[in-house]
Phi, psi and omega in degrees: 000313180300322179300319180291324179293321180293329180281339186305314181299323180292320178294316180298317179298317179297316180298317180296316179295319181292332183273357185276355179096203186273166177287138169282169178295337180267007176091353179275166179267136178230124177301140182264140172089160179137211183280182181306132179098347180289150173293150183198164174233350182210150181305321185297341180282343184266137185205167175091011178201168183283147175054044183299135178210150174261113183251146175256329174197159178227131174252092189297335183255001186304319184273355181251002180237133179299123181296342179273353180274095185294332180294330182260007181305319178300325177290316181297325182276355179308124185233132171263109182277145177228075182299144182079004184075154185209118176294119186204209173231167178259167176298323181292332177240058186291156175270158178243346179201166183299324183301330181287348185260354176082182185295135177078007182231172178211166179261111179281111175238111187303330184260012181302132178088353180276147181287151178303327179295317179295317179298320179297318178294321176297320180300326178285328185276327183276149185277022178206165182284113182256358186297326177303320184283350178283347182226357183234141183218192183235132177289130178219157180287124177285154181200166174237346178209159180302330183297342179276354186252169178279076187295334177297338177251018175069026170282140180232159176269094186215173169282128179299146179051051189313310182297322179293313180298319179299323182284324187251336187208060188295344177283349180295125187238005179285140177241147183223160174279103182215172173280148175276111182251124180282113179245008183300324179298330178289323179288330181269351178078027178231168178276159182301335182268011176092002181282000000 
């Protein structure tokens, strides 16, 4: 009997570790699956919103830029990383409003709140078709502070693509749990390494 009691803490510890889900990139355990923003490894783990998908990264401009246009390759390769997986939506099944993203989440649309005239002028100035992005977005977890985000995987409570939003739609005030992606080199027309 005493032998079984001594083993109990080790068995309990093993059960707790095994039930916590997958490893995060920082080595900690993160429960898998749930609403928008939850860690995941498969689409079926995501729930509570429309067009649920588990994303690892999103290339928002990949489908609107000709892959043979080498001058626009930096735009085409722009990647929003989601380490540890992220319950969200895909570009192909984009959201159009916050209600489609479920509780505690919102639909990030970079051009939200901008007048059609401004969007039309941007469409003429930018070297790719941006009109799709004026009405389609990606579900992300809403937040007011970093503590609400998976900080161990470097998620922050910020406006996605901050430099881009600041340049084109600085009145946009929604914040989401996302990675901070440097896009300033795209706005300045240079490569990230200064080339």
